[in-house]
C-alpha positions, -999 to 999 in steps of 0.1 A, spaced: -186 -784 500 -210 -766 476 -185 -764 447 -179 -802 450 -217 -808 449 -220 -786 418 -190 -803 401 -206 -837 408 -238 -824 392 -219 -813 361 -204 -847 358 -237 -864 364 -256 -844 338 -228 -848 313 -232 -886 317 -270 -882 314 -266 -865 280 -241 -891 268 -266 -918 279 -295 -901 260 -273 -900 229 -265 -937 231 -302 -945 237 -309 -928 204 -280 -945 186 -262 -912 183 -230 -895 192 -228 -858 198 -214 -839 168 -195 -816 191 -189 -825 228 -178 -790 235 -214 -778 229 -241 -802 239 -278 -795 244 -310 -814 253 -345 -800 253 -380 -814 257 -411 -793 251 -440 -784 228 -440 -767 194 -447 -730 198 -445 -721 161 -477 -719 141 -458 -732 111 -424 -748 103 -402 -729 79 -374 -740 57 -343 -718 59 -308 -719 46 -277 -717 68 -241 -722 58 -252 -736 25 -276 -762 40 -313 -763 44 -329 -766 78 -364 -768 93 -368 -739 117 -393 -738 145 -398 -726 180 -401 -749 210 -415 -740 244 -397 -756 274 -413 -753 308 -389 -743 336 -385 -769 362 -390 -747 394 -410 -718 380 -444 -713 365 -429 -700 333 -412 -712 301 -385 -704 276 -391 -702 238 -362 -719 221 -352 -714 184 -346 -748 168 -331 -758 135 -331 -794 122 -313 -805 90 -337 -811 60 -333 -848 50 -355 -878 44 -353 -889 81 -365 -855 93 -392 -849 68 -420 -856 93 -411 -823 111 -425 -803 81 -460 -813 92 -459 -808 130 -485 -786 145 -485 -762 174 -485 -780 207 -467 -812 194 -444 -828 220 -408 -831 209 -376 -843 227 -343 -834 211 -305 -837 215 -279 -818 196 -256 -788 196 -259 -752 208 -249 -729 180 -244 -691 173 -236 -668 145 -232 -630 141 -244 -606 115 -246 -569 107 -279 -551 99 -284 -522 74 -271 -497 100 -239 -518 104 -250 -527 139 -236 -561 151 -260 -588 163 -254 -622 179 -280 -650 172 -281 -683 190 -301 -715 182 -303 -752 190 -292 -775 161 -310 -808 167 -293 -840 154 -320 -863 167 -356 -859 179 -386 -880 190 -423 -873 192 -425 -882 229 -409 -876 263 -402 -913 270 -364 -908 273 -368 -878 297 -357 -883 333 -377 -860 356 -348 -858 379 -332 -834 354 -342 -802 337 -359 -803 303 -335 -777 290 -298 -785 295 -268 -768 279 -231 -779 285 -204 -758 270 -166 -760 271 -146 -730 259 -127 -699 267 -139 -667 284 -137 -640 257 -153 -612 275 -143 -603 311 -170 -613 336 -189 -581 346 -208 -580 379 -238 -557 384 -271 -553 402 -304 -556 383 -333 -532 387 -348 -558 411 -318 -558 433 -304 -591 422 -266 -596 418 -258 -608 383 -226 -615 363 -225 -615 325 -197 -628 303 -192 -646 270 -173 -678 261 -158 -688 228 -164 -724 218 -150 -743 188 -177 -759 167 -174 -792 149 -157 -775 119 -131 -759 142 -146 -724 139 -152 -703 171 -187 -695 181 -195 -671 210 -222 -675 236 -236 -651 262 -236 -664 298 -254 -650 329 -251 -661 365 -272 -650 395 -267 -644 432 -238 -660 450 -228 -679 418 -225 -645 400 -201 -632 428 -180 -664 427 -176 -663 389 -167 -626 388 -142 -631 416 -125 -663 403 -126 -661 365 -111 -638 339 -108 -634 301 -87 -663 287 -97 -689 313 -108 -723 300 -141 -731 316 -170 -756 314 -206 -742 319 -237 -761 329 -270 -743 326 -301 -738 305 -309 -716 275 -332 -689 287 -353 -665 266 -359 -630 279 -384 -607 262 -378 -570 263 -391 -538 248 -368 -513 232 -383 -478 237 -361 -461 212 -374 -483 184 -409 -491 198 -403 -528 192 -403 -560 212 -374 -584 211 -362 -616 227 -327 -619 241 -311 -654 246 -284 -663 271 -273 -694 290 -283 -692 326 -254 -708 344 -260 -732 373 -223 -740 375 -191 -728 359 -160 -748 364 -126 -733 355 -104 -759 339 -73 -738 332 -63 -702 340 -54 -679 312 -18 -688 301 -19 -723 316 -17 -753 291 -43 -738 269 -47 -703 254 -76 -687 236 -78 -699 199 -65 -672 176 -97 -672 155 -122 -665 183 -145 -636 178 -163 -612 201 -196 -601 186 -219 -579 205 -249 -594 225 -282 -581 212 -291 -552 234 -318 -552 260 -325 -535 293 -327 -559 322 
């Protein structure tokens, strides 16, 4: 019965995001990668950066976790245009509610080490939480794509069973973007047992931030991954759909759990 309950939850929260978009007079730019967040500005200042030839406002948003006394710090990018100019002057602690697309890109540092970065690309925002339904999380990610790294099950230092894997999702331009996924406890066991590389899946979860310290460098970092609440396999590898030929498998930024 549990899988049916989770599947209904996936359908319900998908409808919730569609409803939010309609409420804002919007349509998701990419239904394969949808995201909704509501929180307060964590950045002390809003920067203007360039990505793929376009200018964006870049800020960090703090989202409180629903069932825990903790929060996630989410990197947000918003296109620079006349409609969004007001973002340039927001201060720390300002309340924002946003819908948009979960994105990723990979790059090499000076030592030719591969890195994967993720961020939330907002296509609409409001300076309130009026459209938030407290029945749902304030941080929702829904992804549809192909498993491009075999699910790996392990036990954390705290004795918790986890499964880590990655999925490749086509963005609005048809280019593959890769996202790290993590599942916990019984969900981790179920995913590792029933899914493999090449399967077409849909993931419901939240974007979590995980700070860690790298002793070899003496530096602090933040790793990002989607904490899966439910993963639904749509097709097995080789059935109806196959992995797009242009999908990539960049390395997840390292961090000790």
